[in-house]
Phi, psi and omega in degrees: 000315178298322179298316179297321179295319178298317179298315180298320180295319178297317179298320180294318179295320179295318180297319180296319180295320179293330178286342180101160179278130179288126181262319184204142177232125184236131178292124178260312184221100182298319182299322182262356180069034182260131178241150168269127182237124178256125183230163166288159184231085180300337183279351182244078182289139174283154179305128183299334178295338181264002188287131178259308173223164179308126178082008180228162182220178179229141173273131169242101183211119185296339180277353182230049186307321185286352180249003179300134181091006180287122180290135183234159176220135181297142183222167170220149179234123182228163169254136179234139174245108185053047177068011174258124181292121180248350178199140177236121186287350174300333181285349182267350183247160175303152187299334183276354182272144176240154169263132178220154171234156179285152178272359177284148184289131171049040175280122190266011185276137172246133175198171176235157173222144182222123180185181183291332180279320184198130170244117189204158169256118182257129184228163177292152179287332177243111178288149177293308181194186185293343178292341178297346177301328178289327175295319177300313181297325179298315179292326174297322177302320178295324181293342180268001182267162173261114185259015185300311182294318179300317180295322179297317179296317180296325176294321176295322180295318179296319180295317178296318179300317180295321179295322178296315179299316183296314180292327179297322178295321179296316179296319181299326180280356177088008181270137174047046186315292189294315181299317181293321179299320178295320178297317180297317180299316178297319180292323178297319178293321177297317180298317182297317180297317179295319180295320179293321176296320179298318179297315179300317181293318180296319180297317179296318180294323179296314181294321180295322179294323176293319177299318177297321179300317181291329177293323179297321181297325180291324178297317178291326181298325178295338177269002180086014180248118183261096180288344181264012180308320181294344182259354187294130175251188180287338178229161178296327179296317178298321177299312179301318180297318179300317180291313182297321178296320179296314180293316181300317182299325178292313181295323182294334177302324178292324180299321183303323181278357184237019185299318188244329187206167170233106180054041177094358181250145178291137180290137169293152181301321183288354178262347181287125182083014187297328181284328182253018180058060177057051176300133182252128182299329184289344179293146175294147185307322182290353184245027180299149182254151165239177183296161179302317181300313183290318179301318179297320178294319182296327180293338181277348185288000000 
């Protein structure tokens, strides 16, 4: 009898190991006993070519130069009802996408990367609270988009930037001075046009990803799972305000980096407020706007 118990215990431990190590458990819905559970994911190995140390990886993505070399670890995010898995968010993303978190302590950044080396949603290892579920859904929204045109523009931006640097070195050495300066000026104007086009596209994609996130919440609601429970207020208006403020704060973060310039160029007037649909400082904090697409989705909740 004791031998059978030992075997069962070993099988249980093996099953737990295959499911991954639990990193964090966050209460989503107290009434229904539903938790968000973040685990390591032994079944989703990162490409060995990207491996930095055992169990870690590196992103190689020209659009994320400042994050190259970031150590990563495979993850999974599930919902559990009394420790029984009732939903796995891996089913919400394309099959080539992975969930990973940084191995750095308490890194609060959420982003996605898509490329031949790695397509993944990168999240902090320690979530702030259950409201981060909406941040996760937002990144899932990005995974459902077609980024082909955006990637082409970013490649052109990188190519133009390299040409400017190369010609700048020629000018610095005193060779073909005036002619080279004119070429640089033309390239700078081309770069600015591409950058502005990239910003407009990025702003649209950000709003679209939030709209997709809210559509996913409605799909889960039909299954009796309320992913927006952390945002629920006493009235539907209060709930919408909570959601819109959360989304607005995210969108406004992009505005902070674009107040005065884009890569050294003064912003055109029509680009100011592009992420928050011409958000006006004079508006009272309680009347912040989000994009039309997101507002329409929020009204359906």
